[in-house]
C-alpha positions as CSV (number, residue, x, y, z in Angstrom):
1,X,119.3,156.6,152.9
2,X,117.6,155.2,156.0
3,X,120.3,152.5,156.2
4,X,123.1,155.1,156.1
5,X,121.4,157.1,158.8
6,X,121.2,154.0,161.0
7,X,124.8,153.2,160.4
8,X,125.9,156.8,161.1
9,X,123.9,156.9,164.3
10,X,125.5,153.7,165.5
11,X,128.9,154.9,164.6
12,X,128.3,158.2,166.1
13,X,127.4,156.5,169.4
14,X,130.7,154.6,169.4
15,X,132.7,157.7,168.5
16,X,130.9,159.8,171.1
17,X,132.0,157.4,173.7
18,X,135.6,158.0,172.7
19,X,135.3,161.7,171.8
20,X,137.4,162.7,174.8
21,X,140.6,160.9,173.9
22,X,143.1,160.2,176.6
23,X,146.4,162.0,176.3
24,X,148.4,160.7,173.3
25,X,145.5,158.4,172.2
26,X,145.8,157.7,168.5
27,X,142.7,157.0,166.5
28,X,142.8,155.9,162.9
29,X,140.3,154.9,160.3
30,X,140.3,153.3,156.9
31,X,137.2,153.9,154.8
32,X,136.6,152.1,151.5
33,X,133.6,152.6,149.2
34,X,133.5,150.4,146.1
35,X,130.8,151.4,143.6
36,X,132.2,151.1,140.0
37,X,132.3,147.3,139.7
38,X,133.5,146.0,136.3
39,X,132.1,142.5,136.2
40,X,129.1,142.6,138.5
41,X,126.4,145.3,138.9
42,X,127.6,148.7,140.0
43,X,126.3,150.0,143.3
44,X,125.0,153.6,143.6
45,X,125.8,154.5,147.2
46,X,129.2,153.1,148.4
47,X,131.4,155.9,147.2
48,X,129.1,158.6,148.6
49,X,128.6,156.7,151.9
50,X,132.4,156.3,152.3
51,X,133.0,160.0,151.8
52,X,130.3,160.8,154.4
53,X,131.8,158.3,156.9
54,X,135.3,159.6,156.3
55,X,134.2,163.2,156.9
56,X,132.5,162.0,160.2
57,X,135.8,160.5,161.4
58,X,137.7,163.6,160.5
59,X,135.2,165.8,162.4
60,X,135.5,163.5,165.4
61,X,139.2,164.0,165.7
62,X,140.7,160.9,164.2
63,X,144.4,161.3,163.6
64,X,144.5,159.4,160.3
65,X,141.5,159.0,158.0
66,X,142.3,157.1,154.8
67,X,139.4,157.3,152.4
68,X,139.5,155.4,149.1
69,X,136.9,154.5,146.5
70,X,136.7,152.0,143.7
71,X,139.8,150.0,144.5
72,X,141.0,147.1,142.3
73,X,142.4,143.9,143.8
74,X,146.1,144.9,144.1
75,X,145.4,148.4,145.4
76,X,142.8,147.1,147.9
77,X,145.2,144.4,149.3
78,X,148.1,146.8,149.5
79,X,145.9,149.4,151.3
80,X,144.8,146.9,153.9
81,X,148.4,145.9,154.4
82,X,149.6,149.5,154.8
83,X,146.7,150.3,157.1
84,X,147.6,147.4,159.3
85,X,151.0,149.0,160.0
86,X,149.2,152.3,160.9
87,X,146.7,150.4,163.1
88,X,149.5,148.6,164.9
89,X,150.5,152.0,166.5
90,X,147.0,153.1,167.2
91,X,144.8,152.8,170.3
92,X,141.6,152.7,168.2
93,X,141.4,151.4,164.6
94,X,138.3,151.5,162.5
95,X,137.7,150.0,159.1
96,X,134.5,150.8,157.1
97,X,133.8,149.0,153.9
98,X,130.9,149.6,151.5
99,X,130.5,147.5,148.4
100,X,129.9,143.9,147.3
101,X,130.7,141.1,149.7
102,X,130.4,137.4,149.3
103,X,130.6,134.2,151.4
104,X,132.4,131.3,149.9
105,X,132.6,128.0,151.8
106,X,132.0,129.9,155.1
107,X,134.7,132.5,154.4
108,X,133.6,136.1,154.0
109,X,135.2,138.3,151.3
110,X,135.1,141.9,150.4
111,X,135.1,142.4,146.7
112,X,137.4,144.8,144.8
113,X,135.9,146.5,141.7
114,X,137.9,144.4,139.2
115,X,136.9,141.0,140.8
116,X,136.5,138.1,138.5
117,X,135.1,134.9,140.1
118,X,135.0,132.1,137.5
119,X,135.3,129.5,140.3
120,X,134.8,129.5,144.0
121,X,138.5,128.9,144.3
122,X,139.2,132.3,142.7
123,X,137.9,134.1,145.8
124,X,141.2,133.6,147.6
125,X,143.1,135.4,144.8
126,X,140.5,137.9,143.6
127,X,139.0,139.2,146.8
128,X,140.0,140.3,150.3
129,X,139.1,137.9,153.1
130,X,137.5,139.5,156.1
131,X,139.8,137.3,158.2
132,X,142.8,139.1,156.6
133,X,141.2,142.5,157.5
134,X,140.7,141.4,161.1
135,X,144.3,140.1,161.4
136,X,145.6,143.5,160.2
137,X,143.6,145.4,162.8
138,X,144.5,143.0,165.6
139,X,147.5,144.9,166.9
140,X,145.5,148.1,167.7
141,X,146.0,148.6,171.4
142,X,142.6,149.4,172.8
143,X,139.7,148.8,170.3
144,X,139.2,147.5,166.8
145,X,136.0,148.2,164.9
146,X,135.0,146.8,161.5
147,X,131.8,148.2,159.9
148,X,130.5,146.4,156.8
149,X,127.9,147.9,154.5
150,X,128.1,145.1,151.9
151,X,125.6,143.9,149.4
152,X,124.5,140.4,150.4
153,X,123.5,139.3,146.9
154,X,126.0,137.0,145.2
155,X,126.2,138.4,141.7
156,X,128.4,135.4,140.7
157,X,126.0,132.7,141.9
158,X,124.9,131.6,138.4
159,X,128.2,131.8,136.7
160,X,130.7,130.7,139.4
161,X,131.8,127.0,139.1
162,X,131.9,125.1,142.4
163,X,134.9,123.1,143.3
164,X,134.6,119.4,144.4
165,X,132.8,118.9,147.7
166,X,129.8,121.0,146.8
167,X,131.1,124.4,147.8
168,X,128.5,127.0,148.3
169,X,128.6,130.7,147.6
170,X,126.0,133.2,148.7
């Protein structure tokens, strides 16, 4: 709970700075909270945290606040793509993600609830790269904010095969 309060205070400070929008300023937010993982330990807080963050954005006058919980791979990737189109027409675009995250060979991934990582090579297909998220927000005109509240424990560390070259995951 203390972590959520810290996150909310930091986000509130950013939002307060922009609470007096310029005329025609468009602010959009995508909030994702993945709790109900199928192949790794479930997480207790992400769905609740996501709902609280979405409410905070709505109360602070964001034009579009898309809040989703427990997204599978296809739905998660589709939502990121669709939000990219919305962010392209926005002055300020915010993405908040709470759930499991993983680093594979120096690439950070956000994990959908149905993720299956048998090999480190599966991350490209089974997860959403943070780089992809950043590229989707890039067209926002004035400011892009990505807030990650991701578990740092690699739940796949023991079972995931490594490709040649000694790939690491963590």
